[in-house]
C-alpha positions as CSV (number, residue, x, y, z in Angstrom):
1,M,55.5,-25.1,-82.4
2,A,51.9,-24.2,-83.0
3,I,50.4,-23.4,-86.4
4,A,47.4,-21.3,-87.5
5,H,45.5,-23.5,-90.0
6,R,43.2,-21.1,-92.0
7,R,40.6,-22.0,-94.6
8,I,39.4,-19.1,-96.6
9,F,36.0,-19.7,-98.2
10,Q,34.4,-17.8,-101.1
11,A,30.8,-17.8,-100.3
12,K,28.2,-17.5,-103.0
13,I,26.9,-14.0,-103.3
14,G,24.9,-12.9,-100.3
15,M,25.7,-16.1,-98.4
16,A,28.5,-14.9,-96.1
17,E,26.2,-14.5,-93.0
18,A,24.7,-18.0,-93.5
19,L,28.2,-19.4,-93.8
20,I,29.3,-17.7,-90.6
21,Q,26.3,-19.3,-88.8
22,H,27.2,-22.6,-90.3
23,F,30.7,-22.4,-89.0
24,Q,29.4,-21.4,-85.5
25,E,27.2,-24.5,-85.5
26,A,30.1,-26.7,-86.4
27,G,32.3,-25.1,-83.7
28,E,29.7,-25.8,-81.0
29,S,29.3,-29.4,-82.2
30,M,33.1,-29.9,-82.2
31,K,33.3,-28.7,-78.6
32,G,30.5,-31.1,-77.7
33,F,32.7,-33.9,-79.1
34,G,35.7,-32.8,-77.1
35,V,37.6,-30.7,-79.7
36,E,38.9,-27.5,-77.9
37,W,40.9,-25.8,-80.6
38,E,41.3,-22.0,-80.4
39,T,39.0,-21.0,-83.2
40,R,38.4,-17.7,-85.0
41,I,35.9,-16.8,-87.7
42,L,37.1,-13.9,-89.9
43,T,35.2,-11.8,-92.3
44,D,36.3,-9.2,-94.8
45,Y,33.6,-7.1,-96.5
46,H,35.8,-4.1,-97.5
47,S,38.6,-5.5,-99.6
48,G,39.2,-8.1,-102.2
49,R,36.4,-10.3,-103.2
50,S,33.0,-9.9,-101.5
51,D,31.5,-12.6,-99.3
52,R,34.8,-14.1,-98.1
53,V,34.8,-15.9,-94.7
54,A,37.8,-17.5,-93.1
55,I,38.0,-20.0,-90.3
56,E,41.2,-20.3,-88.4
57,W,42.3,-23.0,-85.8
58,V,45.4,-22.8,-83.7
59,V,46.8,-26.3,-83.3
60,E,50.1,-28.0,-82.7
61,S,50.3,-29.6,-86.1
62,I,48.3,-30.7,-89.2
63,E,48.5,-34.2,-87.8
64,E,46.5,-33.0,-84.8
65,I,43.7,-31.8,-87.1
66,E,43.7,-35.2,-88.9
67,R,43.8,-37.1,-85.6
68,E,41.0,-35.2,-83.9
69,L,38.7,-35.2,-87.0
70,G,39.3,-38.9,-87.4
71,R,38.5,-39.5,-83.8
72,I,35.2,-37.6,-83.8
73,M,34.1,-39.1,-87.2
74,E,34.1,-42.5,-85.5
75,I,31.3,-41.3,-83.2
76,P,28.1,-42.1,-85.1
77,E,26.3,-38.9,-84.1
78,A,29.3,-36.8,-85.1
79,G,29.6,-38.6,-88.4
80,A,25.9,-38.0,-89.2
81,F,26.1,-34.4,-88.1
82,F,29.2,-33.5,-90.1
83,G,28.0,-35.5,-93.2
84,E,24.9,-33.3,-93.3
85,W,27.0,-30.3,-92.4
86,M,29.4,-30.8,-95.4
87,T,26.4,-31.2,-97.7
88,K,25.0,-27.9,-96.6
89,L,28.5,-26.3,-96.8
90,N,28.7,-27.2,-100.5
91,T,25.5,-25.2,-101.1
92,L,27.0,-22.1,-99.5
93,V,30.5,-21.8,-101.1
94,L,32.2,-21.6,-104.5
95,H,35.6,-22.7,-103.4
96,S,38.2,-22.5,-100.5
97,D,41.9,-22.0,-100.0
98,A,44.0,-23.4,-97.2
99,E,46.9,-21.7,-95.4
100,N,49.2,-23.0,-92.7
101,W,51.1,-20.4,-90.8
102,R,53.8,-21.2,-88.2
103,I,53.3,-19.2,-85.1
104,V,56.5,-17.7,-83.9
């Protein structure tokens, strides 16, 4: 049974749009390395805390996420890209939360 794995990021003030672009870049790179997860980027500017951005992947299991990320990180170009990507991510966000929803 599939799950929706969602990460909700609290961007630094005024950084939500840059964070969205950053996620879009990662999504394109992941596709280039053969990861074809159904992906959604969600924004909420009208409730709760400002500058929140969520990314959601529909996958069969958490193990699938770990397996696929492990696989692509063994590719030198992917490892270099995502290493730099994570460094930049840390300049855009304050914190994140994770949720795993079973899709019924």
